[in-house]
C-alpha positions in Angstrom: -9.5 2.8 11.6 -10.8 5.9 9.8 -14.5 6.4 9.2 -13.7 9.0 6.5 -11.0 7.3 4.4 -11.6 3.6 3.9 -9.1 0.9 2.9 -9.9 -2.0 0.6 -7.3 -4.6 1.7 -8.2 -6.9 -1.1 -6.8 -4.4 -3.5 -3.8 -3.4 -1.4 -0.5 -4.8 -2.8 1.7 -3.5 -0.1 3.7 -1.2 -2.4 3.8 1.6 0.3 3.2 4.3 -2.3 0.4 5.8 -0.1 2.7 5.9 2.9 5.6 7.4 0.9 3.3 10.2 -0.2 1.5 10.7 3.2 3.1 13.8 4.8 2.0 12.7 8.3 2.5 8.9 7.9 -1.0 8.2 9.3 -1.2 4.8 7.6 -0.5 1.5 9.4 0.6 -1.8 7.8 0.1 -4.8 10.0 -0.8 -8.5 9.5 -1.5 -8.0 5.8 -3.8 -5.0 6.4 -3.5 -1.4 5.6 -5.5 1.1 7.7 -5.8 4.9 8.0 -5.1 6.0 11.6 -7.9 8.5 12.0 -6.5 10.3 15.1 -3.4 11.1 13.0 -4.9 11.7 9.6 -5.4 15.2 8.3 -7.7 14.0 5.4 -5.7 15.6 2.6 -6.8 12.8 0.3 -3.3 12.2 -1.1 -3.4 8.5 -0.4 -6.7 8.2 -2.4 -5.3 10.0 -5.4 -1.9 8.3 -5.4 -2.9 4.6 -4.9 -2.4 2.8 -8.3 -4.6 -0.1 -7.1 -7.6 2.0 -5.9 -7.3 0.5 -2.4 -8.1 3.8 -0.7 -11.4 5.8 -1.0 -13.5 8.1 1.1 -16.9 7.6 2.7 -19.9 8.2 0.5 -23.0 9.9 1.9 -25.4 9.6 -0.9 -27.9 7.8 1.3 -28.4 11.0 3.3 -29.1 12.9 0.1 -32.0 10.5 -0.7 -33.2 10.9 2.9 -33.5 14.7 2.7 -34.8 14.8 -0.9 -38.4 15.7 -1.3 -38.4 18.0 1.7 -37.3 21.6 1.9 -33.6 22.0 2.7 -30.8 24.6 2.3 -27.7 24.1 0.2 -24.3 25.8 0.5 -22.3 25.5 -2.7 -18.5 26.1 -2.5 -17.0 28.7 -4.9 -15.2 25.9 -6.9 -18.7 24.6 -7.8 -18.6 26.8 -10.9 -15.3 25.4 -12.0 -16.2 21.8 -11.5 -19.5 21.4 -13.3 -20.0 22.0 -17.1 -23.5 23.3 -16.5 -23.5 24.7 -12.9 -26.8 26.6 -13.3 -28.5 23.4 -14.5 -27.1 21.5 -11.5 -28.7 24.2 -9.3 -31.9 23.5 -11.3 -31.7 19.8 -10.3 -31.1 20.7 -6.6 -34.2 22.9 -6.7 -36.2 20.0 -8.2 -35.4 17.6 -5.3 -36.4 20.1 -2.6 -33.6 22.7 -2.2 -35.6 25.8 -1.1 -32.4 27.8 -1.2 -29.1 27.3 -3.0 -26.7 29.8 -1.6 -23.0 30.5 -2.3 -20.5 29.6 0.4 -18.6 32.7 -0.8 -21.0 34.6 1.5 -19.3 33.0 4.4 -15.9 33.8 2.8 -16.8 37.5 2.8 -17.8 37.3 6.5 -14.5 35.5 7.3 -12.5 38.0 5.3 -13.9 40.8 7.3 -12.7 39.1 10.5 -9.3 38.3 9.0 -8.8 42.0 8.2 -9.8 43.2 11.6 -7.5 40.7 13.4 -4.6 41.2 11.1 -4.6 44.9 11.8 -4.1 44.0 15.5 -1.5 41.3 15.0 2.2 42.0 15.4 3.6 38.9 13.7 2.7 36.1 11.2 -1.1 35.6 10.7 -2.1 32.2 9.2 -5.5 31.7 7.6 -7.8 29.0 8.9 -10.0 28.4 5.9 -8.4 25.1 5.0 -9.4 22.3 7.4 -6.4 20.2 6.5 -4.0 23.1 7.4 -5.8 23.6 10.7 -5.5 20.0 11.6 -1.9 19.9 10.4 -1.0 22.8 12.7 -2.9 21.6 15.7 -1.6 18.0 15.5 1.9 18.3 14.1 3.0 21.9 14.8 1.1 22.7 17.9 3.7 25.3 18.9 2.6 27.4 15.9 -1.1 27.3 16.9 -0.9 30.8 18.3 -0.3 32.1 14.8 -3.4 30.4 13.4 -6.4 32.7 13.0 -9.0 31.8 15.6 -11.8 32.2 13.1 -14.2 29.6 11.7 -14.0 28.5 8.0 -16.2 30.1 5.4 -18.5 27.0 5.3 -19.2 27.3 9.1 -19.7 31.0 8.8 -22.2 30.5 5.9 -24.1 27.9 7.9 -24.6 30.5 10.6 -25.9 32.9 8.0 -28.2 30.3 6.5 -29.8 29.4 9.8 -30.1 33.1 10.8 -31.5 34.3 7.5 -33.6 31.4 6.2 -34.6 29.6 9.4 -34.4 26.0 10.7 -34.2 23.8 7.6 -31.9 20.9 7.1 -28.7 22.0 5.5 -26.4 20.5 2.9 -22.9 21.5 1.8 -21.4 20.7 -1.6 -17.6 21.1 -2.0 -14.3 19.8 -3.4 -12.9 18.7 0.0 -12.9 15.4 1.9 -11.7 17.0 5.1 -15.0 19.0 5.2 -16.8 15.8 6.1 -15.0 15.8 9.4 -14.9 19.6 10.0 -18.6 20.0 9.3 -19.8 16.9 11.1 -22.6 18.1 13.4 -22.8 21.5 11.6 -24.4 20.6 8.3 -26.9 17.7 8.1 -25.2 16.5 4.9 -21.8 17.1 3.4 -21.2 15.9 -0.1 -18.3 16.3 -2.6 -18.9 17.4 -6.2 -17.7 13.9 -7.1 -20.4 12.3 -5.0 -23.1 14.4 -6.7 -21.9 13.2 -10.1 -22.0 9.6 -8.9 -25.6 10.3 -7.8 -26.4 11.5 -11.3 -24.9 8.4 -12.8 -26.6 6.0 -10.3 -30.0 7.5 -10.6 -29.7 8.1 -14.4 -30.1 11.9 -14.0 -29.6 13.9 -17.1 -28.6 17.3 -15.8 -29.0 19.0 -19.2 -32.7 18.5 -19.1 -33.1 20.7 -16.1 -33.7 24.5 -16.4 -31.0 26.9 -15.5 -31.4 28.4 -12.0 -29.2 30.9 -10.3 -28.0 31.0 -6.7 -30.4 32.7 -4.3 -29.6 36.1 -2.9 -28.0 37.7 -1.0 -24.8 37.5 -3.0 -21.2 37.6 -2.0 -18.7 40.3 -3.2 -15.1 39.1 -3.2 -15.5 35.6 -1.6 -15.8 33.9 -5.0 -12.0 34.2 -5.3 -11.3 32.0 -2.3 -10.7 28.7 -4.2 -7.9 30.1 -6.2 -4.3 30.6 -5.3 -3.9 33.9 -3.5 -7.7 34.2 -3.5 -8.0 34.9 0.2 -5.3 37.6 0.0 -7.1 39.2 -2.8 -10.4 39.1 -0.9 -8.9 40.7 2.1 -7.2 43.3 -0.1 -3.8 43.0 1.4 -0.8 44.7 -0.1 1.5 42.5 -2.1 4.4 42.9 0.3 2.3 41.8 3.3 1.0 38.6 1.7 2.4 35.1 1.3 0.5 32.3 -0.4 1.7 28.6 -0.1 0.1 25.6 -1.8 0.7 21.9 -1.1 1.2 20.2 2.2 4.9 19.5 1.5 5.6 23.2 0.9 3.7 24.1 4.0 5.7 21.5 6.0 9.0 23.0 4.7 7.7 26.5 5.6 6.8 25.4 9.1 10.2 23.8 9.7 11.8 27.2 9.0 9.1 29.2 10.9 11.1 29.8 14.0 13.4 32.3 12.3 10.3 34.2 10.9 8.8 37.0 12.9 7.7 39.8 10.5 4.0 40.8 10.2 2.7 38.8 7.3 -0.7 37.6 6.1 -0.1 33.9 5.3 -2.6 32.1 3.1 -2.1 28.3 3.2 -3.9 25.6 1.1 -3.1 21.9 1.5 -3.8 21.3 -2.2 -1.7 22.3 -5.1 -4.0 24.6 -7.1 -5.8 25.4 -3.9 -9.5 24.4 -3.7 -9.8 24.3 -7.5 -7.7 21.1 -7.3 -9.3 19.5 -4.2 -9.2 15.7 -3.9 -12.8 15.3 -4.9 -12.6 17.5 -8.0 -12.3 16.7 -11.7 -8.9 15.6 -12.9 -9.7 16.1 -16.6 -9.6 19.9 -16.4 -6.4 21.9 -15.9 -6.2 24.4 -13.1 -5.9 27.1 -15.7 -9.3 26.0 -17.2 -10.9 25.9 -13.8 -9.5 29.4 -13.0 -10.9 30.7 -16.3 -14.3 29.3 -15.4 -14.2 31.0 -12.0 -13.7 34.4 -13.7 -16.2 33.6 -16.4 -19.0 32.7 -14.0 -18.1 35.5 -11.6 -18.9 38.0 -14.4 -22.3 36.4 -14.8 -23.0 36.2 -11.1 -21.9 39.8 -10.4 -24.6 41.0 -12.8 -27.4 39.2 -10.9 -29.9 41.6 -9.2 -30.3 41.3 -5.5 -28.8 42.4 -2.2 -25.1 41.8 -1.3 -24.1 40.3 2.0 -22.5 43.6 3.0 -26.0 45.2 3.2 -27.1 42.9 6.0 -26.5 44.2 9.6 -26.1 40.7 11.0 -23.5 40.1 13.7 -22.1 36.6 14.0 -19.8 35.0 16.4 -17.1 33.6 14.1 -14.6 32.8 16.7 -13.1 29.3 16.8 -11.1 27.6 19.5 -7.7 26.5 18.4 -6.9 23.2 20.1 -3.3 22.0 19.9 -3.3 18.2 20.2 0.1 16.8 19.4 0.1 13.3 18.2 3.8 12.6 17.9 5.1 10.1 20.5 8.7 10.5 21.6 10.8 7.3 22.1 14.1 7.0 23.9 17.3 6.5 22.0 17.7 3.1 23.5 14.3 2.0 22.2 15.1 3.3 18.7 18.4 1.6 18.7 16.9 -1.7 19.8 14.6 -1.7 16.8 17.3 -0.6 14.4 19.6 -3.4 15.7 16.8 -6.0 15.2 16.5 -5.1 11.5 20.3 -5.4 10.9 21.2 -1.7 11.3 23.9 -2.0 13.8 25.5 1.3 13.0 24.6 4.6 11.2 26.3 3.4 8.0 23.5 0.8 7.6 20.8 3.4 8.0 20.3 3.9 4.3 17.2 6.2 4.6 16.1 5.0 1.2 12.4 5.6 1.8 11.4 2.3 0.2 9.4 1.4 3.3 7.4 4.7 3.1 9.2 6.5 5.9 11.7 9.2 5.3 14.4 7.8 7.6 15.2 4.5 9.3 14.8 6.1 12.7 11.3 7.3 11.7 10.5 3.8 10.6 11.9 2.4 13.9 9.6 4.8 15.9 6.6 3.5 13.7 7.5 -0.1 14.6 7.5 0.9 18.3 4.1 2.5 17.8 2.7 -0.6 16.1 2.1 1.2 12.8 4.8 -0.6 10.9 6.4 -4.0 10.5 10.1 -4.8 10.5 9.6 -6.6 7.2 8.7 -3.3 5.5 12.4 -2.6 5.4 13.6 -3.9 2.0 17.2 -4.4 3.0 16.2 -6.3 6.2 13.8 -8.5 4.1 16.6 -9.1 1.5 19.1 -10.0 4.2 16.5 -12.2 5.9 15.7 -14.1 2.7 19.4 -14.3 1.8 20.3 -15.7 5.2 17.6 -18.4 4.9 18.7 -19.2 1.3 22.4 -19.3 2.4 21.5 -21.6 5.3 19.6 -24.0 3.0 22.5 -24.1 0.6 25.1 -24.4 3.3 23.3 -27.2 5.2 22.0 -29.2 2.2 23.3 -32.9 2.3 24.6 -32.6 -1.3 27.9 -31.3 -2.6 27.7 -27.8 -4.1 30.5 -26.2 -6.0 30.5 -22.8 -7.8 33.3 -21.8 -10.1 33.9 -18.6 -12.1 36.8 -17.6 -14.4 38.5 -20.9 -13.8 38.4 -20.5 -10.0 36.4 -22.2 -7.3 34.5 -19.4 -5.6 32.2 -21.3 -3.3 31.9 -24.8 -1.7 29.3 -25.6 0.9 30.0 -27.4 4.2 29.5 -30.9 2.7 31.9 -30.1 -0.2 34.5 -28.8 2.3 34.3 -32.0 4.3 34.2 -34.3 1.3 37.1 -32.7 -0.6 39.2 -31.5 2.4 42.3 -33.1 0.9 41.7 -31.7 -2.6 43.2 -28.5 -4.0 41.1 -25.9 -5.8 42.6 -27.0 -9.1 41.5 -30.6 -8.4 38.0 -29.4 -7.5 37.9 -27.3 -10.7 38.9 -30.3 -12.8 36.2 -32.4 -11.1 33.6 -29.7 -11.6 34.4 -29.3 -15.3 34.5 -33.1 -15.9 31.0 -33.4 -14.4 29.8 -30.5 -16.5 31.3 -31.8 -19.7 30.3 -35.4 -19.3 26.8 -34.8 -20.5 25.6 -37.6 -18.3 23.3 -37.4 -15.3 25.3 -40.2 -13.6 29.0 -40.1 -13.4 31.6 -42.4 -11.7 34.7 -40.8 -10.2 37.8 -42.3 -8.7 38.5 -40.3 -5.6 41.5 -41.1 -3.4 41.5 -44.7 -4.7 37.8 -45.2 -4.1 35.2 -45.5 -6.8 32.4 -43.0 -6.2 29.2 -42.6 -8.1 27.3 -39.2 -8.3 24.1 -37.8 -9.7 25.1 -34.5 -11.5 23.2 -31.3 -11.9 25.0 -28.4 -13.5 23.8 -25.0 -14.6 24.9 -21.4 -15.1 23.9 -18.5 -12.7 22.3 -15.5 -14.3 24.3 -12.4 -15.3 27.6 -14.4 -15.6 27.7 -14.9 -11.9 29.3 -18.4 -12.2 28.6 -22.0 -12.8 27.1 -24.3 -10.3 27.7 -28.1 -10.0 25.6 -30.1 -7.6 26.7 -33.7 -6.8 24.4 -36.1 -5.1 26.5 -39.0 -3.7 25.1 -42.3 -5.0 28.0 -44.5 -4.0 25.9 -46.3 -1.4 23.2 -46.9 -3.9 25.8 -48.3 -6.3 27.3 -50.6 -3.6 23.8 -51.7 -2.7 23.1 -52.4 -6.3 26.2 -54.5 -6.7 25.4 -56.4 -3.5 21.9 -57.2 -4.9 23.5 -58.4 -8.2 25.8 -60.7 -6.3 23.0 -62.0 -4.1 21.0 -62.7 -7.3 23.9 -64.5 -8.8 24.5 -66.6 -5.7 20.9 -67.4 -5.4 20.7 -68.5 -9.0 23.7 -70.7 -8.6 22.3 -72.3 -5.5 19.0 -73.0 -7.1 20.7 -74.5 -10.2 22.8 -76.8 -7.9 19.7 -77.9 -5.9 17.8 -78.6 -9.1 20.7 -80.6 -10.6 21.0 -82.8 -7.4 17.3 -83.3 -7.4 17.4 -84.5 -11.0 20.1 -87.1 -10.2 18.1 -88.2 -7.2 15.0 -88.5 -9.3 16.8 -90.6 -11.8 18.1 -92.9 -9.1 14.7 -93.3 -7.6 13.3 -94.0 -11.0 15.9 -96.7 -11.5 15.0 -98.4 -8.2 11.3 -98.2 -8.9 11.8 -99.8 -12.3 13.8 -102.8 -10.9 11.2 -103.3 -8.1 8.3 -103.2 -10.6 10.0 -105.7 -12.9 10.7 -108.1 -10.0 7.1 -107.8 -8.8 5.8 -108.5 -12.3 8.1 -111.6 -12.6 6.8 -113.0 -9.3 3.2 -112.3 -10.4 3.7 -114.3 -13.6 5.2 -117.2 -11.7 2.2 -117.1 -9.3 -0.2 -116.9 -12.2 1.4 -120.0 -13.9 1.2 -121.9 -10.6 -2.5 -121.2 -10.2 -3.3 -122.2 -13.8 -1.5 -125.5 -13.4 -3.6 -126.3 -10.4 
């Protein structure tokens, strides 16, 4: 998990757009979670910019700004500061109001670095790659370690400027303002606070700061000379004053990758300026997107004219000597897997031969083999492969259809094109023409229940018929209800027999009742006659 680029898994829709656009594939997808792999990430910020759901963002450090506010501190403002803000001098006024004792241009550090570039380039005999962009430095060290020897062993302008601030102004807390997310990692432990321009604007909004109410203030001297061109394309080349034929400027991490892939055949002496962002630092990941790079470039030239007229010493007048060397640390992150391991994964996702390796890129990886390596590394899931997922779903669907206990027939263009296992067993003695006739009869009956005479037997079926989309055929599903019909007939017969038996019993009981009634009547009449005789006898006495 990265502490610099954060993932909001609640927003992530697993579209893999971030992975497709990540040059180094430093994003893992596992168990419903997407995470940045910090040890592999070069912090270019492409995933943040490209995500349509806003599921990626970078760490905010505004709390630290509040902590240092109110006390004296030193601020380093990157050259693109003047392209980003509409009222840059009023922003400086705000910084002064919250405790910034000095607001100095990072371009001073750029001038110091340019001087070192020029000295080292004169001594070099081959390609010379600038090291001002932290993304490029990480990219070389991690993914092209064999090219590290061509990388200038010189600190970035921000680090050089920090050395100057401490030397010239003393031990105050320091803050850096820039357009780059990668600076947060590069300057960790150097500056006390690293903020992007975007973060500062968020601070204005959160604290309801109206920048226009602050007085205009200019950067503090000493001033840079050519370093203000650094954020523009070819700006470093211009600052170092190289001849056109000796310079090469490349923007964008994809273009840089292509250049590196073809670097082995390149051996001439050349000053190579590399910037991970298209538009260089003017188009950094934490800069405004509502301004074109042309407008930002125009602003740089506009404010440079104003700044060049400020009175004060230039950095070249200071005799300071700084140790601006940096240690280049190749640290390859790619893991090599055996062919057998790769093939095992490919086979498990249905890619049994090279013809099935579509290399479609839907999963986010450039090739199926690259995806297989990511699975082995635990960065990717097999289900990220769209063809594997479709085959898996289709196989499950086919199994359900094939094994259902009901009859399924599909016909198209007056031909039976499919019958499931139950249908094959049920109609094993029927021709396709017979089946087609049965299917059409069921469709045209308009009834949900239909009785069919099959091989001399009366059969009853529940019918469900429908058309497949895009004229793919007609489906007839038959649910055998013959047993239910037989059961129903048995129940009817049982009811009939029961009624007849009850009726017979009742009839016999009525006859018996009548006979009993007759006997009772005779007995009562005889008893009454005897009683009358007895009564008469008693009266005579």
